[in-house]
N, C-alpha and C positions, 0 to 999 in steps of 0.2 A: 160950360154943363157937362163935358168931359172929365173935368176937375172932380163935378158934382159924383160924376158915374162911376168914376174912381174910389169913393169914398165910403160911398154907399154901398160898392162892394165890398170894401178891405174889411167895413163894420159889419155887415149882414151875410155875407158868403166865404167871408175867412176859418173857417172850419177846417179840422184837418178831414182825412178823406180814413174813413174806417178800414182795417188791414183786411176783414173782411169781403166788405165792398170792393176793394179793388181784385182780390183773388176770386171772387163771386164772375166781374166782369171778365176775367183771364180767363175762366174755364167757358162762359158760354160763347167768350167772341175770340177763340185762338186761331181761325182762321184768318184774322185781322191780323197778328204777326210770326208775318213769316220771314226766315231769313230770309238775306238780300246777299251773303256771302257765308264762307265756313265763319265759327267760332271754337275758339280755341278756350283751356286751362291746362298751363302748365308753366316752366322755365324756359325761357332764352338764354342762351350767353355768345356774346363774340370779344372772341380774346387772340391776343398775336400768336403765331406759329411759336414764335421765342420766348411765349412765357415759359417763366420754370414750372409752374402749377400745371400745366396742361394735361398731362398724363391723373393729376388727380380729380381734373374738373372731370376728365368725360369718365370717369371712375362713378361720382356725385350727383349728373347731373341728372341722375336717370333713377335713381330712388329719391323717393317723397320722404322717407325716415326724417326725422329729427334730427337725429344725430347726422346726416348726412347732406342734410341742410347745413346746419351750420358751418361745417368744414367745407359745401360749395359757397356760401356765403363768406367765409375769410379769404378764401383762395379766390375771388371772382374780385373783393375786392382790391385784392392786391394785386392783381389779373389783365382784370376781363375792363374791355372798351366798352362794352354794353351788359349787364346784368339784369333781365329783369326776369321777376319773380309773381305769377300771376295763377297761382293753384285756387287762390281764392274767389278771382273774378274774370268772368268770360275778357276774351279779348280776340279782336276779329283777324282775321290772319291779315288783313291787310293791313295793320300797324304794324307789322312785322318786314314787310314786301322791302320795302326801301332798309334794309337794318341784316339779309343777307343776301345770300347769290344764289340762295333756293326757290322756287316759284312754288309756294305753300297753297294756294288756291290750286293747283293744278295738284301737289301731294294728299291734299286734302283726301281725297280718294283713297289713300290707301293709310291712312290715321287708323280704321282698323285691325291691321298688321301692322302696319310700322308704327309705333310711339317715338320712335328715335331716331333723328335724324341729325346726323354728319354731315357736313361737306369743306371744305374748305377752297382759298385761292393762294395766290403767293404771298399776303401776309396773313389772313387771320383764317381761322380755325372759328366754323359759327355751329351751335349745340342748340337742339332744340330737344324738349320730351313731352308730349302730348300725353295729357294726365287724362284727358277729358277731351271730348270732342264735337259738335254738332258739324253735317253739311247745310252747303244752302237749300234753301226748298222747303225744310226743317221746320215744325212748330217752335218760336224761342223759347229761351225757358221764364219764370215766373221772373225771377230775378233783370232781367235784362228788360223785360214787358213793362216792368215796375211803374220804372218812371212815364215812360209815352200813355200809361193807363191815369196816372195822377193828374198830367197833365189833361187828358182826355179828358174826363169827368169833372175835373175844377175849371173848366173850357164850359163845359154842357150845363153846372151849374151854374156861372155867370150867366149865361146866357138866357135861362130857364128865366132864372130872378129878375133881369132887365124886363123881359118881357111882358114878368107879371107884374113891373112895376107900376110900366108903361097902359098896360089895359086895364089898370085898379085907377088910373091917374084921367085916362080917355072914358072910364064907366064914371066916376066921381066928377068928370066935373059934363058928363052929358047929363047924369042927375041933376044938378045944378043949374044946369041953364047955363053956362057959359060957352057949351057949346052945342051949335043946331047941325043936325044932318038933314039935307032934303031930301 
């Protein structure tokens, strides 16, 4: 029965969700899409203190221009232990926590005034430029909530479809006399 249900669902409910439908659901239900931790867009580097291009990287990591990014990339590939460029996607600060000596969750409250963070220990220099940020408790941006909405609406469609199939089968059996109610 379960295999039959799965095949039926694939055949009948596998349609794509419209972008407008996703956006409308997001707009009407923003209270369900609250950030549980700060998120950022930007660039992060972990560079040995002995790296010959460290000074140049300290100059370029703060600049999001194409030319600066290209220079930073060249230097990072030659010198950096970690180079993460995420100007185009949101990253939870927890994903960077184990890669730096800085407590980013605490620092996130200061992103409004300090977007460039430099720290070092005995071996490495840690560079973080925050281009955009959102704090814990704020509404998730649509592009981050989109996949949750797709899962939610797809599952709702599947449940509604299976419920309708079961009700239709029950009613059909009632009409044909295969099931009798007491």
